[in-house]
C-alpha positions in Angstrom: -49.4 -10.3 -14.2 -47.1 -12.3 -11.8 -43.7 -11.1 -13.2 -43.6 -7.9 -11.3 -46.1 -8.7 -8.5 -45.5 -7.6 -4.9 -44.1 -10.0 -2.3 -47.3 -9.6 -0.3 -49.6 -10.8 -3.1 -47.1 -13.7 -3.8 -47.1 -14.8 -0.2 -50.9 -14.8 -0.1 -51.1 -16.8 -3.3 -48.7 -19.5 -2.1 -50.6 -19.9 1.2 -53.7 -21.0 -0.7 -54.1 -24.6 -1.8 -53.2 -28.1 -0.5 -50.1 -29.2 1.3 -48.8 -29.1 4.9 -49.6 -25.9 6.6 -51.6 -24.6 3.7 -48.6 -24.2 1.4 -48.2 -25.5 -2.2 -45.5 -25.8 -4.8 -45.1 -22.5 -6.6 -45.8 -22.2 -10.3 -43.1 -20.8 -12.7 -44.6 -17.2 -12.9 -44.7 -17.0 -9.1 -41.1 -18.2 -8.8 -40.0 -15.5 -11.3 -41.9 -13.0 -9.3 -39.9 -14.1 -6.2 -36.7 -13.7 -8.1 -37.6 -10.2 -9.3 -38.4 -9.1 -5.8 -35.9 -6.5 -4.5 -34.9 -8.1 -1.2 -31.4 -9.6 -0.6 -32.8 -12.8 1.1 -35.0 -13.4 -2.0 -32.5 -12.7 -4.7 -29.8 -14.7 -2.9 -32.1 -17.7 -2.2 -30.5 -20.8 -3.8 -33.7 -22.8 -3.5 -35.7 -20.3 -5.5 -33.0 -20.2 -8.2 -32.9 -24.0 -8.3 -36.7 -24.1 -8.8 -36.4 -21.7 -11.8 -33.9 -24.0 -13.4 -35.8 -27.2 -12.6 -39.1 -25.7 -14.0 -37.3 -24.7 -17.2 -37.7 -21.1 -16.4 -34.4 -19.8 -17.7 -35.2 -20.3 -21.4 -38.6 -18.6 -20.8 -36.8 -15.6 -19.2 -34.3 -15.4 -22.0 -37.1 -15.5 -24.6 -38.8 -12.6 -22.8 -35.8 -10.4 -23.7 -37.1 -10.2 -27.3 -40.6 -9.4 -26.3 -41.7 -6.0 -27.6 -43.2 -5.0 -24.2 -40.8 -2.8 -22.2 -42.3 -3.9 -18.9 -41.5 -7.5 -19.8 -37.9 -6.5 -20.5 -37.7 -5.0 -17.0 -39.1 -8.2 -15.4 -37.0 -10.6 -17.4 -33.7 -8.7 -16.9 -34.3 -8.2 -13.2 -34.9 -11.9 -12.7 -31.9 -12.9 -14.8 -29.7 -10.4 -12.9 -30.7 -12.0 -9.6 -30.6 -15.6 -10.8 -27.0 -15.1 -12.0 -25.9 -13.5 -8.7 -23.7 -15.7 -6.5 -21.0 -18.2 -6.7 -23.1 -21.1 -8.0 -22.2 -21.5 -11.7 -25.2 -23.7 -12.7 -27.5 -20.8 -13.5 -24.8 -18.9 -15.3 -24.1 -21.9 -17.5 -27.9 -22.4 -18.1 -28.3 -18.8 -19.2 -25.3 -19.2 -21.5 -26.5 -22.5 -23.0 -29.8 -21.0 -24.1 -28.1 -18.0 -25.8 -28.8 -15.6 -23.0 -25.7 -13.5 -23.5 -26.5 -12.7 -27.2 -30.1 -11.9 -26.2 -29.0 -9.5 -23.5 -26.6 -7.8 -25.9 -29.3 -7.5 -28.5 -31.5 -5.7 -26.0 -28.6 -3.6 -24.8 -28.0 -2.4 -28.3 -31.5 -1.2 -28.9 -32.6 0.1 -25.6 -32.5 3.8 -24.8 -33.6 3.3 -21.2 -30.9 4.0 -18.6 -32.4 1.9 -15.8 -32.7 -1.1 -18.2 -29.1 -0.5 -19.4 -27.9 -0.6 -15.8 -29.8 -3.9 -15.2 -28.5 -5.6 -18.4 -24.9 -4.6 -17.7 -25.2 -5.8 -14.2 -26.4 -9.2 -15.5 -23.5 -9.4 -17.9 -21.1 -8.6 -15.1 -22.6 -11.5 -13.1 -22.4 -13.9 -16.0 -18.8 -12.8 -16.9 -17.5 -14.3 -13.6 -17.8 -17.8 -15.1 -15.3 -18.9 -17.7 -17.8 -20.5 -20.1 -19.8 -17.4 -20.3 -16.9 -15.0 -20.8 -15.2 -16.9 -23.7 -16.4 -16.2 -27.2 -19.0 -13.5 -26.2 -16.9 -10.5 -26.7 -18.7 -9.0 -29.7 -17.9 -5.8 -31.6 -17.6 -3.1 -29.0 -17.3 0.7 -28.9 -17.0 3.2 -26.2 -20.0 4.9 -24.8 -20.9 7.5 -27.3 -19.6 5.4 -30.2 -16.2 6.2 -31.6 -12.8 7.6 -30.6 -13.9 11.2 -31.2 -16.6 11.0 -28.6 -15.2 8.5 -26.1 -15.7 10.7 -23.0 -18.4 9.2 -20.8 -21.2 11.3 -19.4 -20.4 10.7 -15.8 -23.6 10.9 -13.9 -25.9 9.3 -16.5 -23.5 6.5 -17.3 -22.1 5.8 -13.8 -23.8 2.5 -13.0 -23.6 1.1 -16.5 -20.0 2.1 -16.7 -19.2 0.4 -13.5 -21.0 -2.8 -14.5 -19.5 -2.8 -18.0 -15.9 -2.3 -16.7 -16.6 -5.1 -14.2 -17.7 -7.4 -16.9 -14.7 -6.6 -19.2 -12.4 -6.9 -16.1 -13.6 -10.5 -15.8 -13.4 -11.2 -19.6 -9.8 -9.8 -19.8 -8.5 -12.0 -16.9 -8.1 -15.3 -18.6 -7.2 -15.6 -22.3 -4.8 -13.8 -24.6 -7.5 -13.8 -27.4 -10.0 -12.0 -25.2 -7.3 -9.4 -24.3 -6.4 -8.9 -28.0 -10.1 -8.3 -28.9 -10.5 -5.9 -26.1 -7.4 -4.0 -26.9 -8.6 -3.5 -30.5 -12.1 -2.3 -29.5 -12.5 1.2 -30.9 -12.3 3.7 -28.1 -12.2 1.3 -25.2 -8.7 2.0 -23.9 -9.1 5.7 -24.7 -12.3 5.7 -22.5 -10.6 3.8 -19.7 -7.8 6.3 -19.6 -10.2 9.2 -19.6 -12.3 7.7 -16.8 -9.3 7.0 -14.6 -7.7 10.4 -15.2 -11.0 12.3 -14.6 -11.5 10.4 -11.3 -7.9 11.3 -10.2 -8.6 14.9 -11.1 -11.7 15.0 -8.9 -9.9 13.0 -6.1 -12.4 10.2 -6.2 -10.1 7.1 -6.6 -11.6 4.5 -4.3 -14.9 3.7 -5.9 -16.0 0.6 -7.8 -15.8 2.3 -11.2 -12.1 3.1 -10.8 -11.4 -0.3 -9.3 -12.9 -2.1 -12.3 -11.2 0.3 -14.7 -7.7 0.0 -13.2 -8.0 -3.8 -13.0 -9.1 -3.9 -16.6 -6.1 -1.7 -17.6 -3.8 -4.0 -15.5 -5.1 -7.1 -17.3 -4.9 -5.5 -20.8 -1.2 -4.6 -19.9 -0.4 -8.2 -19.3 2.0 -9.6 -21.9 1.5 -6.4 -23.9 5.1 -6.5 -25.1 4.4 -10.0 -26.6 0.8 -9.6 -27.8 0.5 -6.3 -29.6 0.9 -6.2 -33.4 4.5 -5.5 -34.5 5.8 -6.2 -30.9 9.1 -7.5 -32.3 10.2 -4.0 -33.3 10.2 -3.0 -29.6 12.4 -5.9 -28.3 15.8 -5.2 -26.8 18.7 -7.5 -26.0 19.8 -8.0 -22.4 23.0 -6.2 -21.5 26.0 -8.4 -21.9 27.5 -7.5 -18.5 24.9 -6.3 -16.0 26.9 -5.2 -13.0 26.0 -2.8 -10.2 25.1 0.8 -11.0 28.1 3.2 -11.0 28.8 4.6 -7.6 28.3 8.1 -9.0 24.6 7.3 -9.5 23.5 6.9 -5.9 21.3 10.0 -5.6 17.8 9.8 -6.8 14.3 9.4 -5.8 14.8 8.4 -2.2 16.9 11.5 -1.4 15.1 14.2 0.7 17.8 16.9 0.2 16.6 20.2 -1.1 18.9 21.7 -3.7 21.6 24.3 -2.9 23.1 24.1 -6.3 24.1 20.9 -8.1 26.6 18.5 -6.5 28.6 16.0 -8.6 26.0 13.3 -7.7 23.2 15.6 -8.8 24.9 16.3 -12.1 25.3 12.6 -12.7 21.7 12.0 -11.8 20.6 14.7 -14.2 22.7 13.2 -16.9 21.0 9.8 -16.2 17.5 11.1 -17.3 16.4 9.0 -20.2 15.7 10.7 -23.5 12.3 9.5 -24.8 11.7 10.4 -28.4 8.7 12.6 -29.2 5.8 11.0 -31.0 5.0 12.4 -34.4 1.3 11.4 -34.1 -0.8 11.2 -30.9 -1.1 7.7 -29.3 -4.5 6.1 -29.4 -6.2 2.8 -28.6 -4.0 0.0 -27.2 -0.9 2.2 -27.6 -2.1 4.3 -24.7 -1.5 1.2 -22.4 2.2 1.6 -22.5 2.9 5.2 -23.3 5.3 6.9 -20.8 2.4 9.2 -19.7 0.7 6.3 -17.9 3.4 6.4 -15.2 1.7 9.5 -13.7 -1.7 7.8 -13.6 -0.3 4.8 -11.7 1.8 6.9 -9.3 -1.2 9.2 -8.6 -3.2 6.1 -7.7 -0.5 4.7 -5.5 -0.3 8.0 -3.7 -4.0 8.8 -3.3 -5.9 5.5 -3.2 -7.0 3.7 0.0 -8.6 0.9 -1.9 -6.4 -2.2 -1.7 -7.6 -3.5 -5.0 -6.8 -0.2 -6.8 -3.3 -0.3 -5.2 -2.7 -3.9 -6.2 -3.9 -3.3 -9.7 -1.8 -0.2 -10.1 1.4 -2.0 -9.0 0.3 -5.0 -11.2 0.1 -2.8 -14.2 3.6 -1.4 -13.5 4.8 -5.0 -13.1 3.3 -6.0 -16.4 4.7 -3.0 -18.3 8.2 -3.5 -16.9 8.3 -7.2 -17.7 10.5 -8.2 -20.6 13.3 -6.5 -22.4 11.5 -3.9 -24.5 11.8 -0.2 -25.3 8.7 1.0 -23.4 9.6 -1.1 -20.4 12.9 0.7 -20.3 11.3 4.1 -20.5 8.7 3.2 -17.8 11.4 1.9 -15.4 13.3 5.2 -15.6 10.1 7.4 -15.4 8.9 5.5 -12.3 12.1 6.5 -10.6 11.8 10.1 -11.7 8.1 10.3 -10.6 9.1 9.0 -7.1 7.4 5.7 -7.6 10.1 3.6 -5.9 9.6 5.1 -2.4 5.8 5.0 -2.8 5.9 1.2 -3.5 8.6 0.7 -0.9 6.4 2.3 1.8 3.4 0.2 0.6 5.4 -3.0 1.4 4.1 -2.3 5.0 0.5 -2.4 3.9 -1.8 -4.6 5.9 -3.2 -6.4 2.8 -1.3 -9.5 1.7 -2.0 -9.0 -2.0 -1.0 -5.3 -1.9 2.4 -6.4 -0.4 2.8 -9.1 -3.1 2.0 -6.6 -5.9 4.5 -4.0 -4.7 7.2 -6.7 -4.4 6.6 -8.0 -7.9 6.6 -4.5 -9.4 9.9 -3.6 -7.5 11.5 -6.7 -8.8 10.8 -5.8 -12.5 11.8 -2.1 -11.8 15.1 -3.5 -10.5 16.1 -4.5 -14.1 17.2 -0.9 -14.4 20.6 -0.6 -12.8 20.0 2.7 -11.1 16.7 1.5 -9.7 18.4 -1.6 -8.4 21.1 0.4 -6.7 18.5 2.7 -5.0 16.4 -0.2 -3.9 19.4 -2.0 -2.5 20.1 1.1 -0.3 16.5 1.9 0.8 14.0 -0.9 0.1 15.9 -3.9 1.6 14.8 -3.2 5.3 11.2 -3.0 4.1 11.5 -6.2 2.2 13.1 -8.0 5.2 10.3 -6.8 7.5 7.9 -9.0 5.4 9.9 -12.2 6.1 8.9 -14.7 8.8 10.8 -14.2 12.1 11.8 -11.2 14.0 11.7 -10.5 17.7 9.2 -8.8 20.0 10.1 -5.4 18.6 9.3 -6.7 15.1 6.1 -8.8 15.2 5.8 -11.5 12.6 3.5 -10.7 9.6 1.1 -13.5 8.6 1.8 -13.3 4.9 0.9 -16.0 2.4 3.5 -18.3 0.9 3.1 -16.6 -2.5 3.9 -13.2 -1.0 6.9 -14.5 1.0 8.3 -16.1 -2.2 7.8 -12.9 -4.1 9.7 -10.9 -1.4 12.5 -13.4 -1.5 12.7 -13.2 -5.3 12.9 -9.4 -5.1 15.6 -9.5 -2.5 17.6 -11.9 -4.7 17.2 -9.6 -7.6 18.3 -6.5 -5.6 21.2 -8.2 -3.9 22.5 -9.9 -7.0 25.0 -7.2 -7.9 25.3 -5.0 -4.8 27.6 -5.5 -1.8 26.0 -2.4 -0.2 22.6 -4.1 -0.4 24.0 -7.2 1.2 25.4 -5.0 4.0 22.0 -3.4 4.5 20.4 -6.8 4.6 22.8 -7.8 7.5 22.1 -4.6 9.3 18.4 -5.2 9.1 18.6 -8.6 10.8 17.8 -10.2 7.4 20.4 -13.0 7.9 18.5 -14.2 11.0 15.2 -14.4 9.2 16.6 -16.1 6.1 18.4 -18.8 8.2 15.2 -19.3 10.2 13.2 -20.0 7.0 15.7 -22.7 6.1 15.8 -24.3 9.6 12.1 -24.0 10.3 10.5 -27.3 9.2 7.1 -25.6 8.6 8.2 -23.5 5.6 7.4 -24.6 2.1 10.0 -25.9 -0.4 9.6 -22.7 -2.5 10.3 -20.5 0.6 13.3 -22.5 1.6 14.7 -22.3 -1.9 14.1 -18.6 -2.2 15.8 -17.9 1.2 18.7 -20.2 0.2 19.3 -18.3 -3.0 19.5 -15.0 -1.1 21.9 -16.5 1.5 24.2 -17.9 -1.2 24.3 -14.5 -2.9 25.3 -12.9 0.4 28.1 -15.4 1.1 29.3 -14.7 -2.5 30.6 -11.3 -1.4 34.0 -12.3 0.0 34.4 -8.8 1.5 31.5 -9.6 3.9 32.5 -13.0 5.1 34.8 -12.0 8.0 32.1 -9.7 9.3 29.5 -12.5 9.1 31.8 -14.9 10.9 32.3 -12.3 13.6 28.5 -12.2 13.9 28.6 -15.9 14.7 27.5 -17.3 11.4 29.2 -20.3 9.7 29.7 -21.0 6.0 27.2 -23.9 6.4 24.4 -21.4 7.3 24.7 -19.9 3.8 25.4 -23.1 1.8 21.9 -24.5 1.5 21.3 -27.6 -0.5 18.8 -26.6 -3.2 16.9 -28.8 -5.6 17.2 -27.4 -9.1 14.0 -25.6 -10.1 11.9 -27.3 -12.8 11.8 -24.3 -15.1 14.3 -21.7 -14.2 15.0 -19.7 -17.3 15.5 -16.4 -15.5 19.1 -15.1 -15.6 20.4 -12.5 -13.2 18.5 -9.3 -14.0 15.5 -11.2 -15.1 11.9 -10.3 -14.6 8.8 -11.6 -13.1 6.7 -12.6 -16.2 4.9 -15.7 -15.0 1.8 -14.4 -13.3 -1.2 -12.4 -14.3 -2.6 -10.7 -11.2 -6.1 -12.2 -11.7 -9.3 -11.0 -10.0 -10.8 -13.3 -7.3 -13.8 -14.6 -9.1 -16.9 -15.2 -7.1 -16.3 -12.7 -4.4 -19.6 -11.0 -3.7 -20.2 -7.4 -2.8 -22.9 -7.0 -0.2 -25.9 -5.2 -1.5 -24.8 -5.6 -5.2 -26.0 -8.0 -7.9 -22.6 -8.2 -9.4 -19.3 -10.0 -9.0 -15.9 -8.6 -8.6 
């Protein structure tokens, strides 16, 4: 039988027969055998995959999934897994169009073979990286073990299948609100994800692909959670009428390194500022777990321990999502992030070498700055770190090659933090921030969005009359701060607003070497 034949027998078969050099056109069973062979050059070969599609092999492979023979299942799944690997969407679409996803799920439901489960879930992960395959194929789902009472995964036995499944659902959750709603309401899904992540933290294994996929999935499910959960209106809060700077008595906090020798007045005020979170009368479960205050320790643990840039980005992205909007749990989480030392962790990660990590930290800090005490602390301690990510600087401060999106995010965060704090503006000046902001406006190579972002910060600085004489002594003129800005097309964000416009999506189509799956 050709379906699981060796490469040696296939090679000898193809050398027989007519054609230049003794080669001939392969027949469909032989092409499938090539696909199922376990060498990267074979499974990645676009010509072989194209031949299968041209020879109408994909419907044949899908039909084999309902064959009663277990060996046929192995062969068909292995071929489909390899044919769906890669950036080319044509085979993914072809598998979807002949109902390949329902067929794979049918087989997944009835099989008790772990190797086959791993292969099926790997195939589904590959397919989920294309929009047409991920939409509408989120059937009824339960956690491994079936049900909330037994949602704890069996780590070793389930590891590959768990990683594949989390990767598949990570893709599915990255696009549409309807898919996120279905996933949030899947019995035991969020419970299992929380258990997986916490158990990986407990055993200090926070950089593997399983935790990456799980945290990215939690990040995506947290997006717009304050708008999309049932009964969300009861959590909404009005914006403060007058959102001024934090009181001067509240300037201690998470950035302080002093060890206590009794409580000072500042410490007493800081202790009084601790937010009172009502105790739950019933345990949280399902999608409620996404935004319970306890999640703060999960994300701060990951920010502290992980070296995986995607895990760091997703953790900060989850915080950004949970702190977006004026809602009760967002207020709790902003305060708890401060108490759990999350602000200095994120501030330090602004110096990370990965552009997306820097952008994620900046976006999270901007939403955390809705809290007046957070804004005051960030104004004192985070401004130099934000400035260091702007274009410019001398030889002692080399320029960081960050993307336009990241620079705009940093400028937005600076604007938020400086909006009500003279002290933050002074810190900006002392950090050579004025030079960098003016340079953005005068450099003809910067984008319109960057110029506008820098202009808004400069206008804010000039708005502090107490600072103008010092700035003029530094050699600056009023015209350096009065930048002509075109009005934004959709600026609905008032001072103290939040970043609520972007879902930190996965990069679809990025391949992991040695894997059959997409991330």
